[in-house]
C-alpha positions as a Markdown table, in Angstrom:
| # | Residue | x | y | z |
|---|---|---|---|---|
| 1 | Met | 35.1 | 64.3 | 88.8 |
| 2 | Asp | 32.1 | 63.2 | 86.8 |
| 3 | Arg | 29.9 | 66.0 | 85.4 |
| 4 | Met | 26.2 | 65.6 | 85.9 |
| 5 | Val | 24.3 | 65.9 | 82.6 |
| 6 | Ala | 21.6 | 68.7 | 82.5 |
| 7 | Trp | 18.6 | 68.1 | 80.3 |
| 8 | Glu | 15.9 | 70.1 | 78.6 |
| 9 | Tyr | 12.5 | 68.6 | 77.8 |
| 10 | Ala | 9.9 | 69.1 | 75.2 |
| 11 | Leu | 6.6 | 67.6 | 74.2 |
| 12 | Leu | 5.1 | 66.7 | 70.8 |
| 13 | Val | 1.3 | 66.2 | 70.8 |
| 14 | Arg | -0.5 | 64.5 | 67.9 |
| 15 | Arg | -4.3 | 65.0 | 67.9 |
| 16 | Tyr | -6.6 | 63.1 | 65.7 |
| 17 | Gln | -10.3 | 64.1 | 65.6 |
| 18 | Gly | -12.7 | 62.3 | 63.4 |
| 19 | Gln | -16.4 | 62.0 | 62.7 |
| 20 | Gly | -17.4 | 59.4 | 60.1 |
| 21 | Arg | -15.2 | 59.9 | 57.0 |
| 22 | Asn | -14.1 | 63.4 | 58.1 |
| 23 | Phe | -11.0 | 63.6 | 60.2 |
| 24 | His | -8.3 | 66.2 | 61.1 |
| 25 | Val | -4.8 | 65.5 | 62.4 |
| 26 | Thr | -2.6 | 68.2 | 64.0 |
| 27 | Phe | 0.8 | 68.2 | 65.6 |
| 28 | Val | 1.8 | 70.8 | 68.3 |
| 29 | Trp | 5.3 | 71.3 | 69.7 |
| 30 | Tyr | 5.7 | 72.5 | 73.3 |
| 31 | Gly | 9.3 | 73.7 | 73.6 |
| 32 | Pro | 11.5 | 73.8 | 76.6 |
| 33 | Asp | 11.1 | 77.5 | 76.9 |
| 34 | Gly | 7.3 | 77.2 | 77.3 |
| 35 | Ser | 6.5 | 78.0 | 73.6 |
| 36 | Arg | 3.7 | 76.4 | 71.7 |
| 37 | Lys | 3.9 | 75.9 | 67.9 |
| 38 | Asp | 1.7 | 74.2 | 65.4 |
| 39 | Val | 4.1 | 72.0 | 63.4 |
| 40 | Thr | 1.5 | 70.1 | 61.4 |
| 41 | Ala | 2.9 | 71.5 | 58.1 |
| 42 | Tyr | 6.3 | 69.7 | 58.8 |
| 43 | Gly | 4.9 | 66.2 | 58.3 |
| 44 | Asp | 1.8 | 64.1 | 58.3 |
| 45 | Thr | 3.1 | 61.2 | 60.5 |
| 46 | Ala | 4.5 | 61.1 | 64.0 |
| 47 | Val | 7.5 | 59.3 | 62.7 |
| 48 | Ala | 8.3 | 62.2 | 60.3 |
| 49 | His | 8.1 | 64.6 | 63.3 |
| 50 | Leu | 10.2 | 62.4 | 65.6 |
| 51 | Asn | 12.9 | 62.0 | 62.9 |
| 52 | Arg | 12.9 | 65.8 | 62.3 |
| 53 | Val | 13.5 | 66.6 | 66.0 |
| 54 | Gly | 15.9 | 63.7 | 66.4 |
| 55 | Arg | 18.2 | 65.4 | 63.9 |
| 56 | Glu | 18.1 | 68.4 | 66.3 |
| 57 | Gly | 19.4 | 66.2 | 69.1 |
| 58 | Trp | 16.0 | 65.3 | 70.8 |
| 59 | Glu | 15.5 | 61.7 | 72.1 |
| 60 | Leu | 12.2 | 60.1 | 72.7 |
| 61 | Val | 11.7 | 59.4 | 76.4 |
| 62 | Thr | 8.1 | 58.1 | 76.5 |
| 63 | Ala | 4.9 | 58.1 | 74.6 |
| 64 | Ala | 1.3 | 58.1 | 75.9 |
| 65 | Glu | -2.1 | 57.7 | 74.2 |
| 66 | Asp | -5.6 | 58.8 | 75.2 |
| 67 | Val | -8.6 | 57.7 | 73.2 |
| 68 | Asn | -12.2 | 59.0 | 73.6 |
| 69 | Asn | -14.9 | 57.5 | 71.3 |
| 70 | Val | -18.0 | 59.1 | 72.9 |
| 71 | Gln | -18.7 | 61.6 | 70.1 |
| 72 | Gly | -16.9 | 60.3 | 67.0 |
| 73 | Ser | -13.3 | 59.7 | 67.7 |
| 74 | Thr | -10.5 | 61.6 | 69.4 |
| 75 | Glu | -7.0 | 60.4 | 69.9 |
| 76 | Val | -4.2 | 62.3 | 71.6 |
| 77 | His | -0.7 | 61.0 | 71.5 |
| 78 | Arg | 2.0 | 62.6 | 73.6 |
| 79 | Tyr | 5.7 | 62.2 | 72.8 |
| 80 | His | 8.0 | 63.3 | 75.7 |
| 81 | Leu | 11.5 | 64.2 | 74.5 |
| 82 | Lys | 14.8 | 65.3 | 76.0 |
| 83 | Arg | 18.2 | 66.5 | 74.9 |
| 84 | Pro | 21.3 | 67.5 | 76.9 |
| 85 | Leu | 21.8 | 71.2 | 77.5 |
| 86 | Asn | 25.0 | 72.5 | 75.9 |
């Protein structure tokens, strides 16, 4: 009998906020247990963060981007990830 795979999901959010030459980039990890953690210190690019969690068994499922340029510039990138439950 085939066993159904159970998954857990998480979200990595990259937020870029800029005004002129000043900008600020942050990364926040939303864990499968509902936790929220600022992980900005772990890397300055989305690729660095995705590689880090990839080594922990997480797989990128989808990515989405929102851009708002009304007052300066704001970009929000959402990276949805999954990994099998053990």
